[in-house]
N, C-alpha and C positions, 0 to 999 in steps of 0.2 A: 504494500500500500504506500501511496505517496501523500505527503501532507498537502493540504490545500494551498498553503503559502508557496511551497516549492513548485507545485503544479502551475500556479499562476505565473510565477517567475519564468518557468520553463516555457510556457505558452508565449509569453512576451518575447523570449529569446528566439523562438521559432519565427515569429513575425520579423524580428530584427535581422535574422539570417536571410529570410526570403527577400526583405527589402534590399539588403546588400547585394543579393544575387541579381535583382532587377536593375540596380544601379550599374553593376558590372556589365550586364547584358546591354543596357542602354549605351554605355560607353563603347562596347564592342561594335554595336551597330553604327555609331558615329565614325569610328576608325575604319570600318569596312567601307562606308560611304566615301571617305576621302582616300581610299585605296592604300591604307596602311594595314595590310592583312596580318602582319606579324603581331601588331598591337591588338588587333581584333581577336586573333586566335588566343592570345594570352588572357585577354579579358573574359572570353567565353570559358576558358578553363577555370578562372577564378569564380565565375558565376556558378559553375558546376560544383566547385568545392563548397561554396556557401550553401547550396541546396543540400549537399551531403551532410553538412553540419546540422541543418534544420531537421533532416530526417533522423539523425541520431537522437536529437531531443524528442522528436515525435515517437520514435521507437521506445525510448526510455520511459516516457509517460505511459504508453500503451502497455508495456511489459509490467508495469506496476499498478495496473488496473485504474489508471487515472483517466481523465477526460481531456482530449485535445480540443482546444477551442481556438480556431484561427481567426485573428482579428483583421 
C-alpha cells in the first residue's frame, strides 16, 4: 500500500515528467524544421527518457495498489 501523500506527490511527478517530454518533443520539432537533424534526434531521445521516467512512477503506484491520476 502507498500513502496518500506519496501517491499525490508521485502523480504530480508523472505530470512533470510528461511535461518535460512534451517540451523536448517541441524543441525536436523546431530543430527538425530548421534542418538540424542531429539536435532533433537528441531531443527526441530525451523526450523518450522523460516518458520512461513517468512510466516508472506510474508502475510504482500501480504495483502498490495506488491510484494514478493524470492531471
